[in-house]
Structures are given as structure tokens and as C-alpha cells.
mmCIF file as Biopython writes it, N, C-alpha, C and O atoms, coordinates in Angstrom:
data_model
#
loop_
_atom_site.group_PDB
_atom_site.id
_atom_site.type_symbol
_atom_site.label_atom_id
_atom_site.label_alt_id
_atom_site.label_comp_id
_atom_site.label_asym_id
_atom_site.label_entity_id
_atom_site.label_seq_id
_atom_site.pdbx_PDB_ins_code
_atom_site.Cartn_x
_atom_site.Cartn_y
_atom_site.Cartn_z
_atom_site.occupancy
_atom_site.B_iso_or_equiv
_atom_site.auth_seq_id
_atom_site.auth_asym_id
_atom_site.pdbx_PDB_model_num
ATOM 1   N N  . MET A ? 1  ? 140.394 113.971 110.981 1.0 0.0 1  A 1 
ATOM 2   C CA . MET A ? 1  ? 139.629 112.799 111.350 1.0 0.0 1  A 1 
ATOM 3   C C  . MET A ? 1  ? 140.458 111.569 111.042 1.0 0.0 1  A 1 
ATOM 4   O O  . MET A ? 1  ? 141.138 111.510 110.018 1.0 0.0 1  A 1 
ATOM 5   N N  . SER A ? 2  ? 140.400 110.603 111.916 1.0 0.0 2  A 1 
ATOM 6   C CA . SER A ? 2  ? 141.158 109.381 111.749 1.0 0.0 2  A 1 
ATOM 7   C C  . SER A ? 2  ? 140.570 108.522 110.635 1.0 0.0 2  A 1 
ATOM 8   O O  . SER A ? 2  ? 139.350 108.440 110.492 1.0 0.0 2  A 1 
ATOM 9   N N  . THR A ? 3  ? 141.428 107.884 109.850 1.0 0.0 3  A 1 
ATOM 10  C CA . THR A ? 3  ? 140.951 107.031 108.773 1.0 0.0 3  A 1 
ATOM 11  C C  . THR A ? 3  ? 140.530 105.658 109.268 1.0 0.0 3  A 1 
ATOM 12  O O  . THR A ? 3  ? 139.897 104.906 108.527 1.0 0.0 3  A 1 
ATOM 13  N N  . ASP A ? 4  ? 140.872 105.311 110.521 1.0 0.0 4  A 1 
ATOM 14  C CA . ASP A ? 4  ? 140.489 104.009 111.053 1.0 0.0 4  A 1 
ATOM 15  C C  . ASP A ? 4  ? 139.164 104.070 111.808 1.0 0.0 4  A 1 
ATOM 16  O O  . ASP A ? 4  ? 138.795 103.111 112.486 1.0 0.0 4  A 1 
ATOM 17  N N  . GLN A ? 5  ? 138.456 105.172 111.700 1.0 0.0 5  A 1 
ATOM 18  C CA . GLN A ? 5  ? 137.174 105.342 112.374 1.0 0.0 5  A 1 
ATOM 19  C C  . GLN A ? 5  ? 136.115 104.474 111.699 1.0 0.0 5  A 1 
ATOM 20  O O  . GLN A ? 5  ? 136.155 104.260 110.487 1.0 0.0 5  A 1 
ATOM 21  N N  . ASN A ? 6  ? 135.169 103.977 112.493 1.0 0.0 6  A 1 
ATOM 22  C CA . ASN A ? 6  ? 134.081 103.156 111.974 1.0 0.0 6  A 1 
ATOM 23  C C  . ASN A ? 6  ? 133.238 103.989 111.011 1.0 0.0 6  A 1 
ATOM 24  O O  . ASN A ? 6  ? 132.707 105.022 111.420 1.0 0.0 6  A 1 
ATOM 25  N N  . PRO A ? 7  ? 133.092 103.582 109.747 1.0 0.0 7  A 1 
ATOM 26  C CA . PRO A ? 7  ? 132.331 104.386 108.785 1.0 0.0 7  A 1 
ATOM 27  C C  . PRO A ? 7  ? 130.858 104.510 109.151 1.0 0.0 7  A 1 
ATOM 28  O O  . PRO A ? 7  ? 130.216 105.484 108.757 1.0 0.0 7  A 1 
ATOM 29  N N  . ASP A ? 8  ? 130.301 103.550 109.895 1.0 0.0 8  A 1 
ATOM 30  C CA . ASP A ? 8  ? 128.899 103.623 110.302 1.0 0.0 8  A 1 
ATOM 31  C C  . ASP A ? 8  ? 128.651 104.718 111.320 1.0 0.0 8  A 1 
ATOM 32  O O  . ASP A ? 8  ? 127.511 105.151 111.488 1.0 0.0 8  A 1 
ATOM 33  N N  . SER A ? 9  ? 129.695 105.180 112.008 1.0 0.0 9  A 1 
ATOM 34  C CA . SER A ? 9  ? 129.517 106.175 113.057 1.0 0.0 9  A 1 
ATOM 35  C C  . SER A ? 9  ? 129.146 107.548 112.500 1.0 0.0 9  A 1 
ATOM 36  O O  . SER A ? 9  ? 128.659 108.393 113.250 1.0 0.0 9  A 1 
ATOM 37  N N  . ILE A ? 10 ? 129.361 107.792 111.215 1.0 0.0 10 A 1 
ATOM 38  C CA . ILE A ? 10 ? 129.000 109.074 110.628 1.0 0.0 10 A 1 
ATOM 39  C C  . ILE A ? 10 ? 127.880 108.945 109.601 1.0 0.0 10 A 1 
ATOM 40  O O  . ILE A ? 10 ? 127.556 109.915 108.917 1.0 0.0 10 A 1 
ATOM 41  N N  . ALA A ? 11 ? 127.290 107.767 109.485 1.0 0.0 11 A 1 
ATOM 42  C CA . ALA A ? 11 ? 126.232 107.532 108.501 1.0 0.0 11 A 1 
ATOM 43  C C  . ALA A ? 11 ? 125.039 108.456 108.710 1.0 0.0 11 A 1 
ATOM 44  O O  . ALA A ? 11 ? 124.344 108.782 107.747 1.0 0.0 11 A 1 
ATOM 45  N N  . VAL A ? 12 ? 124.785 108.884 109.941 1.0 0.0 12 A 1 
ATOM 46  C CA . VAL A ? 12 ? 123.641 109.760 110.214 1.0 0.0 12 A 1 
ATOM 47  C C  . VAL A ? 12 ? 123.747 111.067 109.436 1.0 0.0 12 A 1 
ATOM 48  O O  . VAL A ? 12 ? 122.723 111.683 109.139 1.0 0.0 12 A 1 
ATOM 49  N N  . PHE A ? 13 ? 124.939 111.498 109.104 1.0 0.0 13 A 1 
ATOM 50  C CA . PHE A ? 13 ? 125.109 112.747 108.371 1.0 0.0 13 A 1 
ATOM 51  C C  . PHE A ? 13 ? 124.787 112.606 106.887 1.0 0.0 13 A 1 
ATOM 52  O O  . PHE A ? 13 ? 124.760 113.606 106.169 1.0 0.0 13 A 1 
ATOM 53  N N  . ASP A ? 14 ? 124.545 111.392 106.417 1.0 0.0 14 A 1 
ATOM 54  C CA . ASP A ? 14 ? 124.217 111.153 105.010 1.0 0.0 14 A 1 
ATOM 55  C C  . ASP A ? 14 ? 122.774 110.713 104.814 1.0 0.0 14 A 1 
ATOM 56  O O  . ASP A ? 14 ? 122.401 110.331 103.705 1.0 0.0 14 A 1 
ATOM 57  N N  . HIS A ? 15 ? 121.956 110.753 105.852 1.0 0.0 15 A 1 
ATOM 58  C CA . HIS A ? 15 ? 120.573 110.275 105.740 1.0 0.0 15 A 1 
ATOM 59  C C  . HIS A ? 15 ? 119.806 111.150 104.743 1.0 0.0 15 A 1 
ATOM 60  O O  . HIS A ? 15 ? 119.942 112.372 104.781 1.0 0.0 15 A 1 
ATOM 61  N N  . PRO A ? 16 ? 119.005 110.557 103.854 1.0 0.0 16 A 1 
ATOM 62  C CA . PRO A ? 16 ? 118.277 111.350 102.850 1.0 0.0 16 A 1 
ATOM 63  C C  . PRO A ? 16 ? 117.224 112.290 103.436 1.0 0.0 16 A 1 
ATOM 64  O O  . PRO A ? 16 ? 116.780 113.207 102.746 1.0 0.0 16 A 1 
ATOM 65  N N  . ASN A ? 17 ? 116.816 112.090 104.680 1.0 0.0 17 A 1 
ATOM 66  C CA . ASN A ? 17 ? 115.824 112.977 105.300 1.0 0.0 17 A 1 
ATOM 67  C C  . ASN A ? 17 ? 116.452 114.160 106.031 1.0 0.0 17 A 1 
ATOM 68  O O  . ASN A ? 17 ? 115.727 114.991 106.578 1.0 0.0 17 A 1 
ATOM 69  N N  . ASN A ? 18 ? 117.784 114.257 106.056 1.0 0.0 18 A 1 
ATOM 70  C CA . ASN A ? 18 ? 118.429 115.405 106.696 1.0 0.0 18 A 1 
ATOM 71  C C  . ASN A ? 18 ? 117.942 116.690 106.036 1.0 0.0 18 A 1 
ATOM 72  O O  . ASN A ? 18 ? 117.645 116.714 104.841 1.0 0.0 18 A 1 
ATOM 73  N N  . ILE A ? 19 ? 117.866 117.745 106.819 1.0 0.0 19 A 1 
ATOM 74  C CA . ILE A ? 19 ? 117.397 119.036 106.322 1.0 0.0 19 A 1 
ATOM 75  C C  . ILE A ? 19 ? 118.539 120.043 106.426 1.0 0.0 19 A 1 
ATOM 76  O O  . ILE A ? 19 ? 119.139 120.201 107.489 1.0 0.0 19 A 1 
ATOM 77  N N  . SER A ? 20 ? 118.833 120.717 105.329 1.0 0.0 20 A 1 
ATOM 78  C CA . SER A ? 20 ? 119.853 121.766 105.312 1.0 0.0 20 A 1 
ATOM 79  C C  . SER A ? 20 ? 119.227 123.047 104.803 1.0 0.0 20 A 1 
ATOM 80  O O  . SER A ? 20 ? 118.539 123.059 103.783 1.0 0.0 20 A 1 
ATOM 81  N N  . ARG A ? 21 ? 119.475 124.122 105.527 1.0 0.0 21 A 1 
ATOM 82  C CA . ARG A ? 21 ? 119.017 125.457 105.147 1.0 0.0 21 A 1 
ATOM 83  C C  . ARG A ? 21 ? 120.182 126.411 105.360 1.0 0.0 21 A 1 
ATOM 84  O O  . ARG A ? 21 ? 120.382 126.917 106.464 1.0 0.0 21 A 1 
ATOM 85  N N  . GLY A ? 22 ? 120.949 126.656 104.309 1.0 0.0 22 A 1 
ATOM 86  C CA . GLY A ? 22 ? 122.121 127.522 104.455 1.0 0.0 22 A 1 
ATOM 87  C C  . GLY A ? 22 ? 123.089 126.919 105.451 1.0 0.0 22 A 1 
ATOM 88  O O  . GLY A ? 22 ? 123.603 125.821 105.238 1.0 0.0 22 A 1 
ATOM 89  N N  . PHE A ? 23 ? 123.341 127.639 106.548 1.0 0.0 23 A 1 
ATOM 90  C CA . PHE A ? 23 ? 124.238 127.149 107.584 1.0 0.0 23 A 1 
ATOM 91  C C  . PHE A ? 23 ? 123.532 126.220 108.573 1.0 0.0 23 A 1 
ATOM 92  O O  . PHE A ? 23 ? 124.191 125.597 109.405 1.0 0.0 23 A 1 
ATOM 93  N N  . GLY A ? 24 ? 122.217 126.120 108.498 1.0 0.0 24 A 1 
ATOM 94  C CA . GLY A ? 24 ? 121.453 125.297 109.436 1.0 0.0 24 A 1 
ATOM 95  C C  . GLY A ? 24 ? 121.283 123.882 108.932 1.0 0.0 24 A 1 
ATOM 96  O O  . GLY A ? 24 ? 120.993 123.649 107.759 1.0 0.0 24 A 1 
ATOM 97  N N  . ARG A ? 25 ? 121.468 122.943 109.839 1.0 0.0 25 A 1 
ATOM 98  C CA . ARG A ? 25 ? 121.272 121.537 109.489 1.0 0.0 25 A 1 
ATOM 99  C C  . ARG A ? 25 ? 120.598 120.825 110.656 1.0 0.0 25 A 1 
ATOM 100 O O  . ARG A ? 25 ? 120.973 121.002 111.815 1.0 0.0 25 A 1 
ATOM 101 N N  . VAL A ? 26 ? 119.589 120.012 110.322 1.0 0.0 26 A 1 
ATOM 102 C CA . VAL A ? 26 ? 118.936 119.159 111.299 1.0 0.0 26 A 1 
ATOM 103 C C  . VAL A ? 26 ? 119.010 117.742 110.742 1.0 0.0 26 A 1 
ATOM 104 O O  . VAL A ? 26 ? 118.485 117.459 109.665 1.0 0.0 26 A 1 
ATOM 105 N N  . VAL A ? 27 ? 119.664 116.858 111.486 1.0 0.0 27 A 1 
ATOM 106 C CA . VAL A ? 27 ? 119.850 115.492 111.005 1.0 0.0 27 A 1 
ATOM 107 C C  . VAL A ? 27 ? 118.686 114.602 111.424 1.0 0.0 27 A 1 
ATOM 108 O O  . VAL A ? 27 ? 118.029 114.843 112.436 1.0 0.0 27 A 1 
ATOM 109 N N  . TYR A ? 28 ? 118.449 113.572 110.624 1.0 0.0 28 A 1 
ATOM 110 C CA . TYR A ? 28 ? 117.416 112.584 110.885 1.0 0.0 28 A 1 
ATOM 111 C C  . TYR A ? 28 ? 118.111 111.342 111.419 1.0 0.0 28 A 1 
ATOM 112 O O  . TYR A ? 28 ? 119.072 110.858 110.822 1.0 0.0 28 A 1 
ATOM 113 N N  . ALA A ? 29 ? 117.631 110.831 112.531 1.0 0.0 29 A 1 
ATOM 114 C CA . ALA A ? 29 ? 118.257 109.660 113.147 1.0 0.0 29 A 1 
ATOM 115 C C  . ALA A ? 29 ? 117.240 108.552 113.350 1.0 0.0 29 A 1 
ATOM 116 O O  . ALA A ? 29 ? 116.057 108.803 113.585 1.0 0.0 29 A 1 
ATOM 117 N N  . LEU A ? 30 ? 117.717 107.343 113.257 1.0 0.0 30 A 1 
ATOM 118 C CA . LEU A ? 30 ? 116.877 106.182 113.507 1.0 0.0 30 A 1 
ATOM 119 C C  . LEU A ? 30 ? 116.660 106.013 115.003 1.0 0.0 30 A 1 
ATOM 120 O O  . LEU A ? 30 ? 117.397 106.576 115.812 1.0 0.0 30 A 1 
ATOM 121 N N  . ALA A ? 31 ? 115.659 105.245 115.365 1.0 0.0 31 A 1 
ATOM 122 C CA . ALA A ? 31 ? 115.369 104.988 116.772 1.0 0.0 31 A 1 
ATOM 123 C C  . ALA A ? 31 ? 116.560 104.278 117.416 1.0 0.0 31 A 1 
ATOM 124 O O  . ALA A ? 31 ? 117.234 103.459 116.792 1.0 0.0 31 A 1 
ATOM 125 N N  . THR A ? 32 ? 116.796 104.618 118.677 1.0 0.0 32 A 1 
ATOM 126 C CA . THR A ? 32 ? 117.920 104.022 119.395 1.0 0.0 32 A 1 
ATOM 127 C C  . THR A ? 32 ? 117.661 104.073 120.896 1.0 0.0 32 A 1 
ATOM 128 O O  . THR A ? 32 ? 116.798 104.814 121.365 1.0 0.0 32 A 1 
ATOM 129 N N  . THR A ? 33 ? 118.409 103.288 121.626 1.0 0.0 33 A 1 
ATOM 130 C CA . THR A ? 33 ? 118.406 103.346 123.088 1.0 0.0 33 A 1 
ATOM 131 C C  . THR A ? 33 ? 119.815 103.706 123.509 1.0 0.0 33 A 1 
ATOM 132 O O  . THR A ? 33 ? 120.775 103.049 123.106 1.0 0.0 33 A 1 
ATOM 133 N N  . ASP A ? 34 ? 119.947 104.761 124.329 1.0 0.0 34 A 1 
ATOM 134 C CA . ASP A ? 34 ? 121.288 105.189 124.723 1.0 0.0 34 A 1 
ATOM 135 C C  . ASP A ? 34 ? 121.827 104.318 125.858 1.0 0.0 34 A 1 
ATOM 136 O O  . ASP A ? 34 ? 121.142 103.413 126.334 1.0 0.0 34 A 1 
ATOM 137 N N  . ARG A ? 35 ? 123.034 104.591 126.279 1.0 0.0 35 A 1 
ATOM 138 C CA . ARG A ? 35 ? 123.703 103.773 127.300 1.0 0.0 35 A 1 
ATOM 139 C C  . ARG A ? 35 ? 122.983 103.785 128.641 1.0 0.0 35 A 1 
ATOM 140 O O  . ARG A ? 35 ? 123.107 102.841 129.422 1.0 0.0 35 A 1 
ATOM 141 N N  . SER A ? 36 ? 122.236 104.841 128.912 1.0 0.0 36 A 1 
ATOM 142 C CA . SER A ? 36 ? 121.510 104.901 130.185 1.0 0.0 36 A 1 
ATOM 143 C C  . SER A ? 36 ? 120.174 104.169 130.108 1.0 0.0 36 A 1 
ATOM 144 O O  . SER A ? 36 ? 119.441 104.104 131.095 1.0 0.0 36 A 1 
ATOM 145 N N  . GLY A ? 37 ? 119.857 103.614 128.925 1.0 0.0 37 A 1 
ATOM 146 C CA . GLY A ? 37 ? 118.628 102.856 128.759 1.0 0.0 37 A 1 
ATOM 147 C C  . GLY A ? 37 ? 117.445 103.686 128.287 1.0 0.0 37 A 1 
ATOM 148 O O  . GLY A ? 37 ? 116.330 103.174 128.191 1.0 0.0 37 A 1 
ATOM 149 N N  . ARG A ? 38 ? 117.673 104.954 127.995 1.0 0.0 38 A 1 
ATOM 150 C CA . ARG A ? 38 ? 116.589 105.824 127.537 1.0 0.0 38 A 1 
ATOM 151 C C  . ARG A ? 38 ? 116.371 105.652 126.034 1.0 0.0 38 A 1 
ATOM 152 O O  . ARG A ? 38 ? 117.312 105.706 125.242 1.0 0.0 38 A 1 
ATOM 153 N N  . TYR A ? 39 ? 115.121 105.447 125.666 1.0 0.0 39 A 1 
ATOM 154 C CA . TYR A ? 39 ? 114.742 105.244 124.269 1.0 0.0 39 A 1 
ATOM 155 C C  . TYR A ? 39 ? 114.564 106.584 123.568 1.0 0.0 39 A 1 
ATOM 156 O O  . TYR A ? 39 ? 113.973 107.510 124.122 1.0 0.0 39 A 1 
ATOM 157 N N  . HIS A ? 40 ? 115.079 106.680 122.345 1.0 0.0 40 A 1 
ATOM 158 C CA . HIS A ? 40 ? 114.925 107.867 121.507 1.0 0.0 40 A 1 
ATOM 159 C C  . HIS A ? 40 ? 114.256 107.421 120.215 1.0 0.0 40 A 1 
ATOM 160 O O  . HIS A ? 40 ? 114.816 106.597 119.491 1.0 0.0 40 A 1 
ATOM 161 N N  . PRO A ? 41 ? 113.067 107.945 119.906 1.0 0.0 41 A 1 
ATOM 162 C CA . PRO A ? 41 ? 112.357 107.514 118.696 1.0 0.0 41 A 1 
ATOM 163 C C  . PRO A ? 41 ? 113.030 108.047 117.432 1.0 0.0 41 A 1 
ATOM 164 O O  . PRO A ? 41 ? 113.849 108.965 117.481 1.0 0.0 41 A 1 
ATOM 165 N N  . GLU A ? 42 ? 112.664 107.455 116.316 1.0 0.0 42 A 1 
ATOM 166 C CA . GLU A ? 42 ? 113.153 107.915 115.018 1.0 0.0 42 A 1 
ATOM 167 C C  . GLU A ? 42 ? 112.636 109.316 114.758 1.0 0.0 42 A 1 
ATOM 168 O O  . GLU A ? 42 ? 111.492 109.630 115.089 1.0 0.0 42 A 1 
ATOM 169 N N  . GLY A ? 43 ? 113.465 110.159 114.168 1.0 0.0 43 A 1 
ATOM 170 C CA . GLY A ? 43 ? 113.024 111.502 113.820 1.0 0.0 43 A 1 
ATOM 171 C C  . GLY A ? 43 ? 114.177 112.471 113.688 1.0 0.0 43 A 1 
ATOM 172 O O  . GLY A ? 43 ? 115.346 112.099 113.788 1.0 0.0 43 A 1 
ATOM 173 N N  . TRP A ? 44 ? 113.819 113.732 113.461 1.0 0.0 44 A 1 
ATOM 174 C CA . TRP A ? 44 ? 114.833 114.780 113.348 1.0 0.0 44 A 1 
ATOM 175 C C  . TRP A ? 44 ? 115.312 115.160 114.739 1.0 0.0 44 A 1 
ATOM 176 O O  . TRP A ? 44 ? 114.513 115.340 115.658 1.0 0.0 44 A 1 
ATOM 177 N N  . VAL A ? 45 ? 116.635 115.282 114.879 1.0 0.0 45 A 1 
ATOM 178 C CA . VAL A ? 45 ? 117.235 115.592 116.174 1.0 0.0 45 A 1 
ATOM 179 C C  . VAL A ? 45 ? 117.392 117.108 116.275 1.0 0.0 45 A 1 
ATOM 180 O O  . VAL A ? 45 ? 118.144 117.718 115.514 1.0 0.0 45 A 1 
ATOM 181 N N  . LEU A ? 46 ? 116.684 117.695 117.210 1.0 0.0 46 A 1 
ATOM 182 C CA . LEU A ? 46 ? 116.697 119.139 117.411 1.0 0.0 46 A 1 
ATOM 183 C C  . LEU A ? 46 ? 117.756 119.516 118.432 1.0 0.0 46 A 1 
ATOM 184 O O  . LEU A ? 46 ? 118.261 118.647 119.143 1.0 0.0 46 A 1 
ATOM 185 N N  . PRO A ? 47 ? 118.104 120.800 118.518 1.0 0.0 47 A 1 
ATOM 186 C CA . PRO A ? 47 ? 119.068 121.221 119.536 1.0 0.0 47 A 1 
ATOM 187 C C  . PRO A ? 47 ? 118.625 120.779 120.925 1.0 0.0 47 A 1 
ATOM 188 O O  . PRO A ? 47 ? 117.444 120.846 121.266 1.0 0.0 47 A 1 
ATOM 189 N N  . GLY A ? 48 ? 119.577 120.332 121.707 1.0 0.0 48 A 1 
ATOM 190 C CA . GLY A ? 48 ? 119.278 119.840 123.047 1.0 0.0 48 A 1 
ATOM 191 C C  . GLY A ? 48 ? 118.961 118.357 123.066 1.0 0.0 48 A 1 
ATOM 192 O O  . GLY A ? 48 ? 118.750 117.783 124.134 1.0 0.0 48 A 1 
ATOM 193 N N  . GLY A ? 49 ? 118.926 117.723 121.889 1.0 0.0 49 A 1 
ATOM 194 C CA . GLY A ? 49 ? 118.688 116.295 121.816 1.0 0.0 49 A 1 
ATOM 195 C C  . GLY A ? 49 ? 117.243 115.885 121.659 1.0 0.0 49 A 1 
ATOM 196 O O  . GLY A ? 49 ? 116.951 114.697 121.517 1.0 0.0 49 A 1 
ATOM 197 N N  . HIS A ? 50 ? 116.328 116.844 121.682 1.0 0.0 50 A 1 
ATOM 198 C CA . HIS A ? 50 ? 114.921 116.512 121.480 1.0 0.0 50 A 1 
ATOM 199 C C  . HIS A ? 50 ? 114.728 116.032 120.051 1.0 0.0 50 A 1 
ATOM 200 O O  . HIS A ? 50 ? 115.463 116.432 119.148 1.0 0.0 50 A 1 
ATOM 201 N N  . ARG A ? 51 ? 113.726 115.163 119.846 1.0 0.0 51 A 1 
ATOM 202 C CA . ARG A ? 51 ? 113.431 114.668 118.502 1.0 0.0 51 A 1 
ATOM 203 C C  . ARG A ? 51 ? 112.000 115.006 118.124 1.0 0.0 51 A 1 
ATOM 204 O O  . ARG A ? 51 ? 111.120 115.127 118.976 1.0 0.0 51 A 1 
ATOM 205 N N  . THR A ? 52 ? 111.796 115.154 116.823 1.0 0.0 52 A 1 
ATOM 206 C CA . THR A ? 52 ? 110.452 115.417 116.310 1.0 0.0 52 A 1 
ATOM 207 C C  . THR A ? 52 ? 110.231 114.593 115.050 1.0 0.0 52 A 1 
ATOM 208 O O  . THR A ? 52 ? 111.169 114.291 114.312 1.0 0.0 52 A 1 
ATOM 209 N N  . CYS A ? 53 ? 108.979 114.240 114.821 1.0 0.0 53 A 1 
ATOM 210 C CA . CYS A ? 53 ? 108.624 113.553 113.569 1.0 0.0 53 A 1 
ATOM 211 C C  . CYS A ? 53 ? 107.868 114.510 112.652 1.0 0.0 53 A 1 
ATOM 212 O O  . CYS A ? 53 ? 107.354 114.102 111.610 1.0 0.0 53 A 1 
ATOM 213 N N  . VAL A ? 54 ? 107.802 115.785 113.041 1.0 0.0 54 A 1 
ATOM 214 C CA . VAL A ? 54 ? 107.103 116.809 112.258 1.0 0.0 54 A 1 
ATOM 215 C C  . VAL A ? 54 ? 108.134 117.552 111.399 1.0 0.0 54 A 1 
ATOM 216 O O  . VAL A ? 54 ? 108.937 118.335 111.905 1.0 0.0 54 A 1 
ATOM 217 N N  . ARG A ? 55 ? 108.092 117.289 110.101 1.0 0.0 55 A 1 
ATOM 218 C CA . ARG A ? 55 ? 109.082 117.883 109.202 1.0 0.0 55 A 1 
ATOM 219 C C  . ARG A ? 55 ? 109.058 119.409 109.245 1.0 0.0 55 A 1 
ATOM 220 O O  . ARG A ? 55 ? 110.112 120.044 109.224 1.0 0.0 55 A 1 
ATOM 221 N N  . ALA A ? 56 ? 107.864 120.002 109.305 1.0 0.0 56 A 1 
ATOM 222 C CA . ALA A ? 56 ? 107.763 121.469 109.324 1.0 0.0 56 A 1 
ATOM 223 C C  . ALA A ? 56 ? 108.494 122.050 110.528 1.0 0.0 56 A 1 
ATOM 224 O O  . ALA A ? 56 ? 109.111 123.110 110.422 1.0 0.0 56 A 1 
ATOM 225 N N  . ARG A ? 57 ? 108.433 121.375 111.664 1.0 0.0 57 A 1 
ATOM 226 C CA . ARG A ? 57 ? 109.137 121.869 112.851 1.0 0.0 57 A 1 
ATOM 227 C C  . ARG A ? 57 ? 110.649 121.778 112.644 1.0 0.0 57 A 1 
ATOM 228 O O  . ARG A ? 57 ? 111.382 122.703 112.992 1.0 0.0 57 A 1 
ATOM 229 N N  . ALA A ? 58 ? 111.110 120.669 112.081 1.0 0.0 58 A 1 
ATOM 230 C CA . ALA A ? 58 ? 112.540 120.504 111.828 1.0 0.0 58 A 1 
ATOM 231 C C  . ALA A ? 58 ? 113.045 121.539 110.818 1.0 0.0 58 A 1 
ATOM 232 O O  . ALA A ? 58 ? 114.145 122.071 110.971 1.0 0.0 58 A 1 
ATOM 233 N N  . GLU A ? 59 ? 112.246 121.822 109.792 1.0 0.0 59 A 1 
ATOM 234 C CA . GLU A ? 59 ? 112.630 122.837 108.810 1.0 0.0 59 A 1 
ATOM 235 C C  . GLU A ? 59 ? 112.700 124.217 109.449 1.0 0.0 59 A 1 
ATOM 236 O O  . GLU A ? 59 ? 113.599 124.999 109.139 1.0 0.0 59 A 1 
ATOM 237 N N  . ALA A ? 60 ? 111.761 124.523 110.339 1.0 0.0 60 A 1 
ATOM 238 C CA . ALA A ? 60 ? 111.770 125.818 111.031 1.0 0.0 60 A 1 
ATOM 239 C C  . ALA A ? 60 ? 113.013 125.962 111.902 1.0 0.0 60 A 1 
ATOM 240 O O  . ALA A ? 60 ? 113.593 127.045 111.989 1.0 0.0 60 A 1 
ATOM 241 N N  . VAL A ? 61 ? 113.417 124.881 112.541 1.0 0.0 61 A 1 
ATOM 242 C CA . VAL A ? 61 ? 114.631 124.911 113.364 1.0 0.0 61 A 1 
ATOM 243 C C  . VAL A ? 61 ? 115.860 125.125 112.488 1.0 0.0 61 A 1 
ATOM 244 O O  . VAL A ? 61 ? 116.741 125.907 112.843 1.0 0.0 61 A 1 
ATOM 245 N N  . ALA A ? 62 ? 115.931 124.442 111.352 1.0 0.0 62 A 1 
ATOM 246 C CA . ALA A ? 62 ? 117.068 124.628 110.437 1.0 0.0 62 A 1 
ATOM 247 C C  . ALA A ? 62 ? 117.126 126.069 109.939 1.0 0.0 62 A 1 
ATOM 248 O O  . ALA A ? 62 ? 118.206 126.652 109.837 1.0 0.0 62 A 1 
ATOM 249 N N  . ASP A ? 63 ? 115.963 126.644 109.630 1.0 0.0 63 A 1 
ATOM 250 C CA . ASP A ? 63 ? 115.922 128.055 109.215 1.0 0.0 63 A 1 
ATOM 251 C C  . ASP A ? 63 ? 116.419 128.969 110.329 1.0 0.0 63 A 1 
ATOM 252 O O  . ASP A ? 63 ? 117.179 129.904 110.079 1.0 0.0 63 A 1 
ATOM 253 N N  . ARG A ? 64 ? 115.992 128.698 111.549 1.0 0.0 64 A 1 
ATOM 254 C CA . ARG A ? 64 ? 116.393 129.518 112.700 1.0 0.0 64 A 1 
ATOM 255 C C  . ARG A ? 64 ? 117.902 129.425 112.938 1.0 0.0 64 A 1 
ATOM 256 O O  . ARG A ? 64 ? 118.556 130.432 113.212 1.0 0.0 64 A 1 
ATOM 257 N N  . ILE A ? 65 ? 118.443 128.223 112.832 1.0 0.0 65 A 1 
ATOM 258 C CA . ILE A ? 65 ? 119.897 128.055 112.986 1.0 0.0 65 A 1 
ATOM 259 C C  . ILE A ? 65 ? 120.629 128.865 111.927 1.0 0.0 65 A 1 
ATOM 260 O O  . ILE A ? 65 ? 121.602 129.552 112.237 1.0 0.0 65 A 1 
ATOM 261 N N  . HIS A ? 66 ? 120.171 128.793 110.683 1.0 0.0 66 A 1 
ATOM 262 C CA . HIS A ? 66 ? 120.795 129.560 109.607 1.0 0.0 66 A 1 
ATOM 263 C C  . HIS A ? 66 ? 120.745 131.064 109.922 1.0 0.0 66 A 1 
ATOM 264 O O  . HIS A ? 66 ? 121.743 131.770 109.774 1.0 0.0 66 A 1 
ATOM 265 N N  . ASN A ? 67 ? 119.588 131.536 110.352 1.0 0.0 67 A 1 
ATOM 266 C CA . ASN A ? 67 ? 119.430 132.963 110.647 1.0 0.0 67 A 1 
ATOM 267 C C  . ASN A ? 67 ? 120.337 133.432 111.778 1.0 0.0 67 A 1 
ATOM 268 O O  . ASN A ? 67 ? 120.744 134.594 111.800 1.0 0.0 67 A 1 
ATOM 269 N N  . LEU A ? 68 ? 120.657 132.555 112.707 1.0 0.0 68 A 1 
ATOM 270 C CA . LEU A ? 68 ? 121.576 132.927 113.795 1.0 0.0 68 A 1 
ATOM 271 C C  . LEU A ? 68 ? 122.968 133.206 113.256 1.0 0.0 68 A 1 
ATOM 272 O O  . LEU A ? 68 ? 123.701 134.008 113.834 1.0 0.0 68 A 1 
ATOM 273 N N  . PHE A ? 69 ? 123.345 132.563 112.165 1.0 0.0 69 A 1 
ATOM 274 C CA . PHE A ? 69 ? 124.681 132.728 111.610 1.0 0.0 69 A 1 
ATOM 275 C C  . PHE A ? 69 ? 124.808 133.856 110.602 1.0 0.0 69 A 1 
ATOM 276 O O  . PHE A ? 69 ? 125.915 134.338 110.360 1.0 0.0 69 A 1 
ATOM 277 N N  . VAL A ? 70 ? 123.706 134.288 110.009 1.0 0.0 70 A 1 
ATOM 278 C CA . VAL A ? 70 ? 123.815 135.309 108.968 1.0 0.0 70 A 1 
ATOM 279 C C  . VAL A ? 70 ? 123.540 136.718 109.486 1.0 0.0 70 A 1 
ATOM 280 O O  . VAL A ? 70 ? 123.613 137.673 108.713 1.0 0.0 70 A 1 
ATOM 281 N N  . ARG A ? 71 ? 123.242 136.867 110.714 1.0 0.0 71 A 1 
ATOM 282 C CA . ARG A ? 71 ? 122.997 138.209 111.265 1.0 0.0 71 A 1 
ATOM 283 C C  . ARG A ? 71 ? 124.255 138.943 111.540 1.0 0.0 71 A 1 
ATOM 284 O O  . ARG A ? 71 ? 124.217 140.082 112.004 1.0 0.0 71 A 1 
#
């Protein structure tokens, strides 16, 4: 990784609401609007880019990701 990279660009990986379960990780992201103008609400970012504000769902996804790697 380049040392001249913007430190804010990886801040999402340090959010206190991130969920880690073994090899599974679901990051929490703040609300944003992407370049195409589509709004993304604050919440856990699930595979495929979907977001949820339900912690239990995000934890279940992190568990599932972990289980895919330990089989």
C-alpha cells in the first residue's frame, strides 16, 4: 500500500460498529451519495453493496462469511 494514500480513505475499516466473526467481517459505513447520485444510508455494508441497520442481520452475515472459509 502506498504511504501517500489519503488516511481518510481507509477510516471505514476502523469504525467501532464494524463486526468481525473469525474470518468474516461486515463494515459499518456512514451515509453517502455515490458518483451516480444514488444515496446509501448509514449502516452495515453487506455483500453486493446492500446496507442494513439491523445488527442481528449484519452479525448473521459475518457468521456466514466465516463459515464459508472454515469448511
